[in-house]
Backbone atoms as SQL, in Angstrom:
CREATE TABLE atoms (id INTEGER PRIMARY KEY, chain TEXT, resi INTEGER, resn TEXT, atom TEXT, x REAL, y REAL, z REAL);
INSERT INTO atoms VALUES
  (1, 'A', 1, 'MET', 'N', -5.817, -168.141, 148.110),
  (2, 'A', 1, 'MET', 'CA', -5.419, -168.332, 149.497),
  (3, 'A', 1, 'MET', 'C', -3.892, -168.256, 149.650),
  (4, 'A', 2, 'TRP', 'N', -3.166, -168.683, 148.601),
  (5, 'A', 2, 'TRP', 'CA', -1.699, -168.607, 148.652),
  (6, 'A', 2, 'TRP', 'C', -1.238, -167.169, 148.862),
  (7, 'A', 3, 'ALA', 'N', -1.847, -166.247, 148.113),
  (8, 'A', 3, 'ALA', 'CA', -1.468, -164.833, 148.236),
  (9, 'A', 3, 'ALA', 'C', -1.802, -164.310, 149.632),
  (10, 'A', 4, 'SER', 'N', -2.936, -164.710, 150.158),
  (11, 'A', 4, 'SER', 'CA', -3.320, -164.270, 151.504),
  (12, 'A', 4, 'SER', 'C', -2.341, -164.769, 152.550),
  (13, 'A', 5, 'LEU', 'N', -1.902, -166.026, 152.422),
  (14, 'A', 5, 'LEU', 'CA', -0.937, -166.584, 153.361),
  (15, 'A', 5, 'LEU', 'C', 0.370, -165.789, 153.309),
  (16, 'A', 6, 'SER', 'N', 0.800, -165.471, 152.117),
  (17, 'A', 6, 'SER', 'CA', 2.022, -164.685, 151.942),
  (18, 'A', 6, 'SER', 'C', 1.880, -163.294, 152.552),
  (19, 'A', 7, 'GLU', 'N', 0.727, -162.677, 152.347),
  (20, 'A', 7, 'GLU', 'CA', 0.487, -161.340, 152.904),
  (21, 'A', 7, 'GLU', 'C', 0.458, -161.362, 154.427),
  (22, 'A', 8, 'GLU', 'N', -0.112, -162.404, 155.007),
  (23, 'A', 8, 'GLU', 'CA', -0.125, -162.516, 156.468),
  (24, 'A', 8, 'GLU', 'C', 1.297, -162.680, 156.999),
  (25, 'A', 9, 'ALA', 'N', 2.109, -163.474, 156.315),
  (26, 'A', 9, 'ALA', 'CA', 3.502, -163.652, 156.728),
  (27, 'A', 9, 'ALA', 'C', 4.254, -162.329, 156.661),
  (28, 'A', 10, 'GLU', 'N', 4.008, -161.551, 155.609),
  (29, 'A', 10, 'GLU', 'CA', 4.635, -160.228, 155.503),
  (30, 'A', 10, 'GLU', 'C', 4.199, -159.318, 156.643),
  (31, 'A', 11, 'ALA', 'N', 2.912, -159.330, 156.943),
  (32, 'A', 11, 'ALA', 'CA', 2.389, -158.479, 158.014),
  (33, 'A', 11, 'ALA', 'C', 3.012, -158.868, 159.357),
  (34, 'A', 12, 'ILE', 'N', 3.189, -160.156, 159.594),
  (35, 'A', 12, 'ILE', 'CA', 3.828, -160.613, 160.830),
  (36, 'A', 12, 'ILE', 'C', 5.248, -160.053, 160.908),
  (37, 'A', 13, 'GLY', 'N', 5.962, -160.114, 159.818),
  (38, 'A', 13, 'GLY', 'CA', 7.314, -159.566, 159.782),
  (39, 'A', 13, 'GLY', 'C', 7.345, -158.078, 160.038),
  (40, 'A', 14, 'TRP', 'N', 6.400, -157.344, 159.443),
  (41, 'A', 14, 'TRP', 'CA', 6.346, -155.893, 159.654),
  (42, 'A', 14, 'TRP', 'C', 6.066, -155.567, 161.119),
  (43, 'A', 15, 'TYR', 'N', 5.089, -156.269, 161.705),
  (44, 'A', 15, 'TYR', 'CA', 4.774, -156.018, 163.116),
  (45, 'A', 15, 'TYR', 'C', 5.973, -156.342, 164.010),
  (46, 'A', 16, 'ASP', 'N', 6.643, -157.450, 163.740),
  (47, 'A', 16, 'ASP', 'CA', 7.824, -157.805, 164.538),
  (48, 'A', 16, 'ASP', 'C', 8.874, -156.699, 164.489),
  (49, 'A', 17, 'GLN', 'N', 9.109, -156.156, 163.302),
  (50, 'A', 17, 'GLN', 'CA', 10.094, -155.088, 163.147),
  (51, 'A', 17, 'GLN', 'C', 9.671, -153.824, 163.892),
  (52, 'A', 18, 'ARG', 'N', 8.420, -153.454, 163.748),
  (53, 'A', 18, 'ARG', 'CA', 7.933, -152.230, 164.391),
  (54, 'A', 18, 'ARG', 'C', 7.894, -152.361, 165.908),
  (55, 'A', 19, 'ILE', 'N', 7.476, -153.507, 166.391),
  (56, 'A', 19, 'ILE', 'CA', 7.418, -153.744, 167.835),
  (57, 'A', 19, 'ILE', 'C', 8.819, -153.690, 168.440),
  (58, 'A', 20, 'ALA', 'N', 9.792, -154.198, 167.704),
  (59, 'A', 20, 'ALA', 'CA', 11.171, -154.232, 168.211),
  (60, 'A', 20, 'ALA', 'C', 11.731, -152.840, 168.479),
  (61, 'A', 21, 'VAL', 'N', 11.262, -151.826, 167.755),
  (62, 'A', 21, 'VAL', 'CA', 11.817, -150.479, 167.916),
  (63, 'A', 21, 'VAL', 'C', 10.863, -149.505, 168.597),
  (64, 'A', 22, 'GLU', 'N', 9.632, -149.934, 168.858),
  (65, 'A', 22, 'GLU', 'CA', 8.636, -149.020, 169.458),
  (66, 'A', 22, 'GLU', 'C', 8.963, -148.771, 170.925),
  (67, 'A', 23, 'LYS', 'N', 8.992, -147.498, 171.295),
  (68, 'A', 23, 'LYS', 'CA', 9.306, -147.119, 172.675),
  (69, 'A', 23, 'LYS', 'C', 8.050, -146.871, 173.515),
  (70, 'A', 24, 'ASP', 'N', 6.969, -146.514, 172.877),
  (71, 'A', 24, 'ASP', 'CA', 5.734, -146.201, 173.592),
  (72, 'A', 24, 'ASP', 'C', 5.017, -147.504, 173.967),
  (73, 'A', 25, 'ALA', 'N', 4.776, -147.702, 175.266),
  (74, 'A', 25, 'ALA', 'CA', 4.177, -148.949, 175.759),
  (75, 'A', 25, 'ALA', 'C', 2.767, -149.174, 175.228),
  (76, 'A', 26, 'VAL', 'N', 1.974, -148.106, 175.113),
  (77, 'A', 26, 'VAL', 'CA', 0.602, -148.256, 174.619),
  (78, 'A', 26, 'VAL', 'C', 0.616, -148.642, 173.143),
  (79, 'A', 27, 'ALA', 'N', 1.441, -147.970, 172.369),
  (80, 'A', 27, 'ALA', 'CA', 1.542, -148.307, 170.945),
  (81, 'A', 27, 'ALA', 'C', 2.021, -149.748, 170.771),
  (82, 'A', 28, 'LYS', 'N', 2.975, -150.150, 171.583),
  (83, 'A', 28, 'LYS', 'CA', 3.502, -151.507, 171.513),
  (84, 'A', 28, 'LYS', 'C', 2.411, -152.528, 171.856),
  (85, 'A', 29, 'ALA', 'N', 1.605, -152.223, 172.863),
  (86, 'A', 29, 'ALA', 'CA', 0.513, -153.127, 173.247),
  (87, 'A', 29, 'ALA', 'C', -0.505, -153.275, 172.123),
  (88, 'A', 30, 'ILE', 'N', -0.821, -152.178, 171.456),
  (89, 'A', 30, 'ILE', 'CA', -1.771, -152.226, 170.339),
  (90, 'A', 30, 'ILE', 'C', -1.204, -153.069, 169.203),
  (91, 'A', 31, 'MET', 'N', 0.068, -152.860, 168.892),
  (92, 'A', 31, 'MET', 'CA', 0.686, -153.637, 167.815),
  (93, 'A', 31, 'MET', 'C', 0.776, -155.112, 168.170),
  (94, 'A', 32, 'ASN', 'N', 1.050, -155.431, 169.437),
  (95, 'A', 32, 'ASN', 'CA', 1.079, -156.834, 169.855),
  (96, 'A', 32, 'ASN', 'C', -0.288, -157.478, 169.717),
  (97, 'A', 33, 'ASP', 'N', -1.339, -156.733, 170.008),
  (98, 'A', 33, 'ASP', 'CA', -2.698, -157.241, 169.830),
  (99, 'A', 33, 'ASP', 'C', -2.968, -157.513, 168.351),
  (100, 'A', 34, 'SER', 'N', -2.559, -156.585, 167.505),
  (101, 'A', 34, 'SER', 'CA', -2.733, -156.756, 166.059),
  (102, 'A', 34, 'SER', 'C', -1.920, -157.947, 165.553),
  (103, 'A', 35, 'LEU', 'N', -0.732, -158.117, 166.088),
  (104, 'A', 35, 'LEU', 'CA', 0.118, -159.242, 165.694),
  (105, 'A', 35, 'LEU', 'C', -0.574, -160.565, 165.982),
  (106, 'A', 36, 'GLY', 'N', -1.248, -160.652, 167.115),
  (107, 'A', 36, 'GLY', 'CA', -1.995, -161.866, 167.435),
  (108, 'A', 36, 'GLY', 'C', -3.051, -162.184, 166.385),
  (109, 'A', 37, 'GLU', 'N', -3.694, -161.156, 165.870),
  (110, 'A', 37, 'GLU', 'CA', -4.677, -161.354, 164.796),
  (111, 'A', 37, 'GLU', 'C', -3.999, -161.899, 163.544),
  (112, 'A', 38, 'GLU', 'N', -2.824, -161.380, 163.228),
  (113, 'A', 38, 'GLU', 'CA', -2.093, -161.862, 162.052),
  (114, 'A', 38, 'GLU', 'C', -1.715, -163.337, 162.222),
  (115, 'A', 39, 'TYR', 'N', -1.278, -163.711, 163.427),
  (116, 'A', 39, 'TYR', 'CA', -0.971, -165.127, 163.694),
  (117, 'A', 39, 'TYR', 'C', -2.206, -165.993, 163.466),
  (118, 'A', 40, 'LYS', 'N', -3.334, -165.525, 163.957),
  (119, 'A', 40, 'LYS', 'CA', -4.580, -166.281, 163.800),
  (120, 'A', 40, 'LYS', 'C', -4.928, -166.445, 162.325),
  (121, 'A', 41, 'HIS', 'N', -4.878, -165.348, 161.576),
  (122, 'A', 41, 'HIS', 'CA', -5.221, -165.413, 160.152),
  (123, 'A', 41, 'HIS', 'C', -4.256, -166.316, 159.391),
  (124, 'A', 42, 'PHE', 'N', -2.950, -166.172, 159.680),
  (125, 'A', 42, 'PHE', 'CA', -1.961, -167.028, 159.020),
  (126, 'A', 42, 'PHE', 'C', -2.265, -168.494, 159.301),
  (127, 'A', 43, 'SER', 'N', -2.550, -168.810, 160.549),
  (128, 'A', 43, 'SER', 'CA', -2.804, -170.202, 160.936),
  (129, 'A', 43, 'SER', 'C', -4.049, -170.758, 160.257),
  (130, 'A', 44, 'MET', 'N', -5.101, -169.966, 160.173),
  (131, 'A', 44, 'MET', 'CA', -6.329, -170.433, 159.514),
  (132, 'A', 44, 'MET', 'C', -6.092, -170.676, 158.027),
  (133, 'A', 45, 'GLU', 'N', -5.377, -169.769, 157.382),
  (134, 'A', 45, 'GLU', 'CA', -5.104, -169.924, 155.958),
  (135, 'A', 45, 'GLU', 'C', -4.191, -171.122, 155.701),
  (136, 'A', 46, 'LEU', 'N', -3.196, -171.311, 156.571),
  (137, 'A', 46, 'LEU', 'CA', -2.320, -172.466, 156.442),
  (138, 'A', 46, 'LEU', 'C', -3.115, -173.754, 156.587),
  (139, 'A', 47, 'GLU', 'N', -3.991, -173.817, 157.568),
  (140, 'A', 47, 'GLU', 'CA', -4.818, -175.015, 157.768),
  (141, 'A', 47, 'GLU', 'C', -5.687, -175.286, 156.549),
  (142, 'A', 48, 'PHE', 'N', -6.268, -174.238, 155.966),
  (143, 'A', 48, 'PHE', 'CA', -7.078, -174.400, 154.760),
  (144, 'A', 48, 'PHE', 'C', -6.255, -175.040, 153.649),
  (145, 'A', 49, 'LEU', 'N', -5.046, -174.516, 153.434),
  (146, 'A', 49, 'LEU', 'CA', -4.187, -175.036, 152.375),
  (147, 'A', 49, 'LEU', 'C', -3.714, -176.452, 152.674),
  (148, 'A', 50, 'LEU', 'N', -3.395, -176.736, 153.930),
  (149, 'A', 50, 'LEU', 'CA', -2.977, -178.089, 154.282),
  (150, 'A', 50, 'LEU', 'C', -4.101, -179.102, 154.068),
  (151, 'A', 51, 'ARG', 'N', -5.324, -178.692, 154.296),
  (152, 'A', 51, 'ARG', 'CA', -6.460, -179.582, 154.040),
  (153, 'A', 51, 'ARG', 'C', -6.634, -179.830, 152.546),
  (154, 'A', 52, 'ALA', 'N', -6.284, -178.848, 151.741),
  (155, 'A', 52, 'ALA', 'CA', -6.426, -178.970, 150.292),
  (156, 'A', 52, 'ALA', 'C', -5.283, -179.760, 149.656),
  (157, 'A', 53, 'LYS', 'N', -4.168, -179.882, 150.355),
  (158, 'A', 53, 'LYS', 'CA', -2.971, -180.540, 149.815),
  (159, 'A', 53, 'LYS', 'C', -2.534, -181.662, 150.760),
  (160, 'A', 54, 'PRO', 'N', -3.101, -182.863, 150.616),
  (161, 'A', 54, 'PRO', 'CA', -2.826, -183.951, 151.560),
  (162, 'A', 54, 'PRO', 'C', -1.342, -184.305, 151.699),
  (163, 'A', 55, 'LYS', 'N', -0.580, -184.292, 150.613),
  (164, 'A', 55, 'LYS', 'CA', 0.846, -184.642, 150.726),
  (165, 'A', 55, 'LYS', 'C', 1.579, -183.590, 151.551),
  (166, 'A', 56, 'TRP', 'N', 1.269, -182.319, 151.315),
  (167, 'A', 56, 'TRP', 'CA', 1.879, -181.253, 152.098),
  (168, 'A', 56, 'TRP', 'C', 1.538, -181.435, 153.570),
  (169, 'A', 57, 'ARG', 'N', 0.267, -181.747, 153.849),
  (170, 'A', 57, 'ARG', 'CA', -0.171, -181.951, 155.235),
  (171, 'A', 57, 'ARG', 'C', 0.599, -183.096, 155.888),
  (172, 'A', 58, 'GLU', 'N', 0.769, -184.182, 155.133),
  (173, 'A', 58, 'GLU', 'CA', 1.479, -185.341, 155.673),
  (174, 'A', 58, 'GLU', 'C', 2.925, -184.967, 156.022),
  (175, 'A', 59, 'ILE', 'N', 3.586, -184.238, 155.146),
  (176, 'A', 59, 'ILE', 'CA', 4.956, -183.816, 155.416),
  (177, 'A', 59, 'ILE', 'C', 4.992, -182.858, 156.608),
  (178, 'A', 60, 'ALA', 'N', 4.071, -181.906, 156.633),
  (179, 'A', 60, 'ALA', 'CA', 4.019, -180.945, 157.739),
  (180, 'A', 60, 'ALA', 'C', 3.821, -181.638, 159.078),
  (181, 'A', 61, 'GLN', 'N', 2.973, -182.663, 159.100),
  (182, 'A', 61, 'GLN', 'CA', 2.727, -183.382, 160.349),
  (183, 'A', 61, 'GLN', 'C', 3.977, -184.105, 160.847),
  (184, 'A', 62, 'GLY', 'N', 4.894, -184.419, 159.945),
  (185, 'A', 62, 'GLY', 'CA', 6.134, -185.056, 160.347),
  (186, 'A', 62, 'GLY', 'C', 7.171, -184.072, 160.874),
  (187, 'A', 63, 'ILE', 'N', 6.896, -182.776, 160.718),
  (188, 'A', 63, 'ILE', 'CA', 7.859, -181.738, 161.097),
  (189, 'A', 63, 'ILE', 'C', 7.356, -180.862, 162.246),
  (190, 'A', 64, 'LEU', 'N', 6.131, -180.423, 162.150),
  (191, 'A', 64, 'LEU', 'CA', 5.601, -179.421, 163.076),
  (192, 'A', 64, 'LEU', 'C', 5.390, -179.965, 164.486),
  (193, 'A', 65, 'PHE', 'N', 5.658, -179.112, 165.460),
  (194, 'A', 65, 'PHE', 'CA', 5.381, -179.377, 166.870),
  (195, 'A', 65, 'PHE', 'C', 6.131, -180.586, 167.421),
  (196, 'A', 66, 'LYS', 'N', 7.334, -180.808, 166.896),
  (197, 'A', 66, 'LYS', 'CA', 8.165, -181.902, 167.375),
  (198, 'A', 66, 'LYS', 'C', 9.480, -181.336, 167.887),
  (199, 'A', 67, 'ASP', 'N', 9.946, -181.870, 168.993),
  (200, 'A', 67, 'ASP', 'CA', 11.262, -181.497, 169.499),
  (201, 'A', 67, 'ASP', 'C', 12.327, -182.183, 168.647),
  (202, 'A', 68, 'GLY', 'N', 13.525, -181.684, 168.725),
  (203, 'A', 68, 'GLY', 'CA', 14.635, -182.316, 168.032),
  (204, 'A', 68, 'GLY', 'C', 15.026, -181.585, 166.760),
  (205, 'A', 69, 'ASP', 'N', 15.725, -182.283, 165.911),
  (206, 'A', 69, 'ASP', 'CA', 16.323, -181.728, 164.705),
  (207, 'A', 69, 'ASP', 'C', 15.258, -181.485, 163.630),
  (208, 'A', 70, 'ILE', 'N', 15.015, -180.233, 163.313),
  (209, 'A', 70, 'ILE', 'CA', 13.988, -179.864, 162.333),
  (210, 'A', 70, 'ILE', 'C', 14.318, -180.436, 160.957),
  (211, 'A', 71, 'VAL', 'N', 15.574, -180.311, 160.556),
  (212, 'A', 71, 'VAL', 'CA', 15.972, -180.796, 159.226),
  (213, 'A', 71, 'VAL', 'C', 15.801, -182.306, 159.138),
  (214, 'A', 72, 'ALA', 'N', 16.206, -183.020, 160.160),
  (215, 'A', 72, 'ALA', 'CA', 16.057, -184.472, 160.174),
  (216, 'A', 72, 'ALA', 'C', 14.584, -184.857, 160.103),
  (217, 'A', 73, 'HIS', 'N', 13.744, -184.165, 160.854),
  (218, 'A', 73, 'HIS', 'CA', 12.298, -184.436, 160.787),
  (219, 'A', 73, 'HIS', 'C', 11.781, -184.199, 159.375),
  (220, 'A', 74, 'GLY', 'N', 12.273, -183.133, 158.741),
  (221, 'A', 74, 'GLY', 'CA', 11.848, -182.823, 157.387),
  (222, 'A', 74, 'GLY', 'C', 12.244, -183.909, 156.395),
  (223, 'A', 75, 'GLU', 'N', 13.478, -184.357, 156.498),
  (224, 'A', 75, 'GLU', 'CA', 13.945, -185.429, 155.613),
  (225, 'A', 75, 'GLU', 'C', 13.130, -186.704, 155.809),
  (226, 'A', 76, 'ASP', 'N', 12.896, -187.052, 157.071),
  (227, 'A', 76, 'ASP', 'CA', 12.114, -188.254, 157.383),
  (228, 'A', 76, 'ASP', 'C', 10.687, -188.135, 156.866),
  (229, 'A', 77, 'ALA', 'N', 10.072, -186.982, 157.081),
  (230, 'A', 77, 'ALA', 'CA', 8.688, -186.791, 156.658),
  (231, 'A', 77, 'ALA', 'C', 8.553, -186.849, 155.148),
  (232, 'A', 78, 'GLU', 'N', 9.505, -186.268, 154.450),
  (233, 'A', 78, 'GLU', 'CA', 9.474, -186.290, 152.983),
  (234, 'A', 78, 'GLU', 'C', 9.624, -187.704, 152.456),
  (235, 'A', 79, 'GLU', 'N', 10.506, -188.458, 153.079),
  (236, 'A', 79, 'GLU', 'CA', 10.729, -189.842, 152.654),
  (237, 'A', 79, 'GLU', 'C', 9.485, -190.701, 152.871),
  (238, 'A', 80, 'VAL', 'N', 8.849, -190.527, 154.004),
  (239, 'A', 80, 'VAL', 'CA', 7.649, -191.313, 154.316),
  (240, 'A', 80, 'VAL', 'C', 6.487, -190.945, 153.394),
  (241, 'A', 81, 'ALA', 'N', 6.384, -189.657, 153.051),
  (242, 'A', 81, 'ALA', 'CA', 5.281, -189.191, 152.203),
  (243, 'A', 81, 'ALA', 'C', 5.445, -189.663, 150.757),
  (244, 'A', 82, 'GLY', 'N', 6.647, -190.021, 150.373),
  (245, 'A', 82, 'GLY', 'CA', 6.876, -190.538, 149.026),
  (246, 'A', 82, 'GLY', 'C', 6.877, -189.468, 148.039);
């Protein structure tokens, strides 16, 4: 699953690069649709791994989807997770 997560992240990067330079609106729309699939796959694989690694999940929960200083949240979450 680690390799799959990495591959999805790479695919997201490739789509972002291609979309940024694509001039054809139809081609861009197709790539944006494909990008959404990559986001979905990445998210599912990440959730699988977070369920398998409780400490990682605990740290992630202290960082993700929070306003404010990301680094500070990370430091706090790591400290709390022990």
